[in-house]
N, C-alpha and C positions, 0 to 999 in steps of 0.2 A: 205303449204295453199293455198285453191282453190279460186278463186274470189264467188265461191257459200258459202262459208262460213263467218257467220255474224260476222262484229265489229261495236264495241258499242265505242265509243270515252267517258269518264267520262269525261270530261271535254274538253268544246270548247267555242269559244268566240263570243257574239255580241257588235259590240259599238253602241248604240242608240244615235241619235241627241237631246238635248235639246227641239229643234223644235220640235221634234217630239212628245215629253212626253205634251208639251203646246197644243199641240192642242186635245188633251184629258182634258184638264183641262179647268177649266172653267176660261173667260178670266179675271173676278173680283179677281183672286189670283196669273196673270202672274207677276206683281210686287213682290210680297210676297215670289216669285220662283224665280226670276232673283236675288233677293238682297241675299239669301240663297246660292244658287249657288257662287254667288261672295264672299259672306263670306268664306265659304267653299274654292275655289280656294286659296284665300290670305292668309289660314290657312295653307296650304297644299303643294304651289306653290313650296317655297325654298325646300321641302324635296323631290320633285318628282324624278322619276327615268328616268335621260336622257339616256339612252339605245339606242343601234341601232335598231330600231325597223323591219328593215328590209322591204324586199320586199313583202312580204307574209301580212304584217299589212294593204296594202294598197289596198287590193285587194277587188273588189266590193263584196264577200260572208262575208267581215268584216261586212256591213251595209245591204245587201239586201237579204231577204229570198231565194228567189230563183236563186241567185247566190250563196248562201251559200250551197243549194243541189245541185247545180250543182258541186261546186268543191268536196263535200262528193261522190258524184258519180265519180267524176276522181279518189279518194282515195279509192273507196270501201267500204265505211261504210256505216251500214245499219242506224245507228242514232248516234247522239250526244248530250249529256247533255251540254248545251248552257249557260254560266254566263256573264252577261253584266258587259261593261269594266266602267260603270259609277257605281259607290255604292249609291245609293238614299239614302240608311238609315244614308249616314255620312253627308244628308245637308238638309233634308226634316223638318228634327227636330229644323232647325234654322228657318224653314218660321213662320213669324210672326202670320199667318193664314192660314187655308186650308192646313196644312199638312197631314191630314187622307185622303181629295180630291186629294193630289198631288199624295201621294201613293198609289191609288187608281189608278190614271191616269198613273202612271209609270207601273205599274204591267197591264194594260191594255193594254198599248204601246208593251209590252213583247211579251202580248197574242195576238196582231193583227199581229207582224212578225211573231210568229209562227205555225198561221193559216195557213200558206201557205200549210204544213204538218205537223200537231200537233204529227204523231206517229213517225216522223225521227227528230226535232227541239223540245227536251224537255229543255224548258226556264226552269231555277229556279227563282222563284219569291221571291221577298226582302219583307221580314219581319222588321217592325221597332219593337224596343224594349224599348220607352219610354214610352207607353201608353197602359198596357198590355190588357187593354179590347180592345183597339183597335188592337192589333195585333192577340188577338185571333179570332176578327169578320173576320180580311184578311185572317187569315190560313183557316179559315170556308168557306169564298169567295171563295181562291183560287180551294180549295179542290171539293166546288160544281160546277165550272165550267170546272174537269176535268185536274188541274193543278196538277202535278207529284211532284215538287221538289222546294223546300221552301229553301231560301238563310238567313243566317243570320252572321251578323259581327262576325269575329275570337272573338275579344277583348274588350268586352263590356263597359271594364272601359274604352277606348280612348274615349268613348262617353258620359262619365259623369254617367254611371250606373254601378249598381254591378254586380259581375259575375256571372257565370251561376248557380252557386250551391245555389245560395241565392232562399230563400224559394217563394222571389215574383214573380217568371216564376214560379214556379208550377202550376197554371192555364193553363197557354202557355204551357208547357209541357203536360199537360193532353189532353186540343185541339188536338195538332200533335200525340201525342199518338192515340188518337181516328181516324185519318186520315189515319193515315200509311204510311203520307208520311214523305221522309229522310230531315234532316237539314241538309245544305251543309255550310260549313265554309272553305271559299275559300281564302289561303293564298295571302295576298296582302302587302298593308303597314305595318306598325309597327310602332307606334308613339315615341317608347321607344327607336328606333337606328335612329332618325332626328339629334342628337346632332353627332352620329358615320360618319355618313351622310357626314356632312360638314370636317369632317377629313380622310375620306377615301381617300386614295391616288391614288385609278384606277377613270379613267374619265367616266367609268359607273356603277360605286359602286359595284364591282364585289366582295368588301369585304364582305358588306351589306347582299346581295342578299340571300347568304347561310343562314346568321343567322336569316333571316325572317323565313325561313320555319324551322328551327331548332327552333325558338323560339314557335311555334306550340304547345311545347311540357306542354309548361304554360297552353294553354286552353284545351288539353287533359286529364293535370291534374285535371284541375277544372271539367270537366265533369266527370270523375272517381273518384276522390278521395274524388270529394264534393257531391257523392252519389245520383247523377242525374238518374245514370241507376239503385242503389238501389230501387229508390221510383218509377222510370218509365223504367220499363226492356224493354219494347217494341220499345222503340225510337230505331230510328236508325240515327245517326250523323257521315256526311262523311266529312272528312279531304281534301278539294282537294288542291293538289299540295305540298304537303310537301315532299314528296318523301318517301322511306320505308327503307332503313338502319340504320338510326339513331333510327329509332323508335322501331326496335329489343333489340337495346341496351338499350333505354330508360324502355321497358317494363320488360328486364332483371334487371335493377336493381332497381325500382319499386315494383318489386315482392321480389328480395331480400333484401329489407329494411323491410319488413314485415315477411320473413320468418326467415332469420338468424340473421338480427341486431335488431328485435323486435321494429320497427317502428309501432305506433299505428295508424290505420286508422279506426276513429271510424264511419264513416258515411259508411261503406261498412262493407261485410259480408263474402265476398269474395275476391282472390287474384285479385290487378289490372288487369292484363289481362286476366281475366274471362269475367271481363265486355268490353275490348278493343273487342275480340273474340267475343264476345254476341251483341255489341251495336254498333261498331264504323270502320269503311272503311275507305280506302287509296285510292287516286290515283298517279299515278306517269307516265313518259313519257318513258325517257332511262334510265334504271338502272338494266344493263344485271349479273350483280354480286349480287347486292341483291334480284332480282329475281331468280335465279339458287341456290345463298347458303341460304336465307333465309324466305322463301315464306311460309316453314313449321312452322317458329317459331309467324311468323304475322299471319299465318291463310290464306289459298291458297282460301278462300270464302271471304276473307277481303281486298283482293287488287285488283284492277280494271286498267286497262289499259286506257290511254289518248292520243289523237294528239296532244293537245294543239293549234290548228286550230283557229286566224291564230298567235299564238304566235312567237315569234324570236326560239325558242326553239321545234318549229311542225315538226312531222313527215310527214309533207303533202309534197307532192303527194304521197310521196313514204312509207306511213306508212303498208304497207303489208310485203315490204321488209325490214323494220326495225324489224317488228314481230318476220318473219321469223330468222334473225340474233340474237336479243334479249333471242328467244325462244328457239333455239337449244338446243337440248337435254332432253327438257323437253317433259312430256307426254303428248300428243294431248287434253285427256280429263282436265290435268289442263291449259292448254294453253287456252281452252275455256272457263272456268270457269273465264278466269283472262280479258280476251278480249270482251266476250260478256255476258255470263250467269250471274256473278254476276251482272252488271250494270243492264242486265234484271231484273233480283229478286229484286234488290234495289231501282228501278225507277218503277217497276211492267209493264213491257215493253211486 
């Protein structure tokens, strides 16, 4: 791989401070904002993952866009799709007043961060799901100012909302489909493992962390088997950081249930894997066996490499060396798709 070959990370991160969001928000809503943040922190505090964050986490590039770009240059990256550490849709709906205004302020803060170089920092704007009419207006607003990526919660039931296959979301999916923007669901917390987290015998929840990624099968199933892609065939949904290997087994299983075991999937007319390969995408960091053995089953055009900057698993600042090792023996055309061209197509870069 040469230094002139483009690399795009499909998953990197920025840590926005709450004070930056409040600078974009009318002061009349600040008290309600602070109360909602405190409510959320009290709810999830006991279940937080106390992992060793590592030195990368504390680099200025985690907060500052100019420093982030400098770190990208060190790593030889052309662009990164950036997700905020703060999940605003987990607490803004708790505000007693000003939730829509705070949502716009949050996304405007992300926009200001990316404005240093929006061709390289592709931020994912967070869309709330409690008020579908407002969600549609925010999708349209993001599209109007040139936003390229939308982020939704992985598990709407954690927020007291129905699964994404329910009809209440159809107007939202129609609006998103019209914009052509991808919906991104980033693996993170999963409340169903809160009890297990207290029983995990490891100090950094090593038992729980892989299970959270595997639990993405629940969400994927709702999108595919629930018929969302049957009704909205142009939607693009990116599952961020679930890994690759287990998804190939899962696709084989749900296809086999239809073909050999005669399970009924009344909401869809094709095999489940057809919808996956047409509408769904995965990101991964370091998974050389899966890349080598399973990329055809998952789809060469459906998988995207990520550096995960600046999280503990990140390949920064040696991403090019890591890619060379991981893609050893894979033809250049396929490598280019996975490390660059697929992301460029999904996010229209």
